[in-house]
N, C-alpha and C positions, 0 to 999 in steps of 0.2 A: 486563368493564367494565359498570358499572351505569348510566352516564349516557349511554347511546347512543340516538339517535332511529332506531329500526329502519327506518322508511320511507325515510330519506334516507342510510342508512349505505352507504358505498362503500369497498372496499379499493383502495388506490392501489398498493400493493406489499406484500409479506409483512410489512414493518416499519411501514408507514404506512397509516392509514385516516382517514376523516372522515365526519362527518354534517353536517347544515345548521348546527349550532351549535358543533362542536368538531372539533379534529384530534387524532389519537392516534398515539403512537409506541409500538408494542408494546401494552402494557396502560396506559400513562401518557397522561394528557391533556397536550397542549402548551399551556401557558397562554398566552393572548392570540394564538394562531395564528389567522389568518383562513381559515376553511374555503373561502370562495368563491374565493380566489386562491391557495391552497396547492397546490404542485406538488412532486412527487418528482423529484429530479435523478438520483441514483444511490444505491447502498447506504450512502453516508456523508452525503449532503447533500440538503436540501430547502429550498424557500423559499416565502414568500408576499409580499404587497405591502409588509410591514413589515420582515421579517427573513430572514436565512439561517440555516438550522439544521444542526447535526450531531446526529443523533438527536433528542432532545427539548431540546437546549441551543441557545440563540441564540448565533451567532458574532458577538460584539460588534465593531462597526466595519466589518463586511463591506459592501462597496459593492454594492447590489442591481442597479444598472444594468449593471455590468460583471462580476459574479461569474459564473464558469464552472467546471465540473468539467473535469479534464484527461484523463480517460478513464472509460468507463462503470463499471468495477469497481474504480477506484483511489481511494486516500485523499487524493490531491492535488487542490487547486483553487486558483483565483487570482482576483483582481480587479485593478483598476488600481493598487492600492497595495500589495497583500500577496500572498504565497503562503501557502496553508494545508495543514496536514497534520491531517485531522480538525478539531478545534476549536482547534488551536494555530497561531498565526502563526509562520512560519519567518522570524525577523527578519533572518537573514543572507542570505536568498534574494533573487536578482535577479529581479524580476517579468518583465522583458523576455527574459531568456535561459533561464529555467527550463523544463525539459522532462522529461517522465516517460519513462523507459526501459522499465520493467515494474515490478519491485519497487523498484528503485533510481530515482532522479531526479538531475538535475544542472543547474547553471547555470554561468555563465562562471567562477565562483570556487570552487564546492564540489560534492561529491557527497553525496547524502542517502539515508538508510535511515530511513523513517518520519519521526519528528520530529528526527532527529539528523544532524549532519554526520559523514560517514565520515572519521574521522581518518586522515591520511596519504594519502588518495586524490587524484590528480591529475585535476582535472575536464576538462582539455583532452584527456587520452588515455584517460579511463575508458570502458570498455564493459561492458555486462552480459552475462554468459554465461548458463548455465541453472542450475536448481536453487538459486537465491539466491546464486550465485557472480558475481563481477565481477573485472575486472582493469584496471590501468593499465600504463604503460611499465615500472614498477618492482616492483609488488606484485600479489598476489592477495588477494581479499576474500571473505568468506562471512558472510551475515547482517549486513552492515554493519560487520564487524570485519576488520582486516588479519590475514591468515594469517601467522604467524611461524614455525611448525613446518616445517622442511625436508621431512619426510616427507609432510605434508599438501600442501605446495606442489608436490612431484613428483607426487603423486596428482591434483591439480587439472590440472596440465599434461597428464598422460596422459588424463584425461577430456576435456580440451579437444580433444586430438588425435584421440582415438578416438570422441568423441561421447557426450553425456550421455544417459542414459535414466533412467526412473523407478526401475528396479531397482537402479541404481548408487547409490541413497541409502545403501547400506551403507557407502560411503566416508566418510560423515559422522562415523563413530565409529572412531577409530583402534584401539580395543581390539577391536571386533567384526571389523574388517578384518584385523587381524593374527591374531586367533584363527582366522578362517575360512581365511585364506591358508595357515596352517600345516597345516590339515586337508585342504584340497582345492586344486586348481590354480586359478590366477587366472581363466581363462576359465570354468570351471565355477562359480566363485564367483559371477559375474554371472548365470549362467543359473539358479542355485538361489534367488535372492532373490525 
């Protein structure tokens, strides 16, 4: 960055920095950002006296007085009018009932994965499991999509029953699982990953 005042330069977070004249997002200058009032909120959001930012982009229409992030490392935030996923307004989201589960979020009407409504998910009964899985009364989901393959559904039920672990990421690929299952026993399959 060529336009830095070295004497006043301050790193706010590994993504944001400022000096007495400018605010920086990575190596970009955030145009018209106010260095005096600029503050880092979390990995996705920052604000100053004039705007709320996602990265170096202004979130148009965000209410400065009520804007809050919904968890320290999460993509969701809200103000009195809207729920946000990064710089996108979730138009269908209910501000008052919206809650972040972990990677999923939900409100009284819908379940969300990033900027998208999870098709077929029942918001009233939805719970997040581990490793990006979730379930409601009728279905299982992975990465925001309904699992329709019976083999995968049974696999998730077994993971839920026996406990999720990082090593069981092998189950995310049917081909890998079936290939390994044929060569070694199920218990040792988990141990070798």
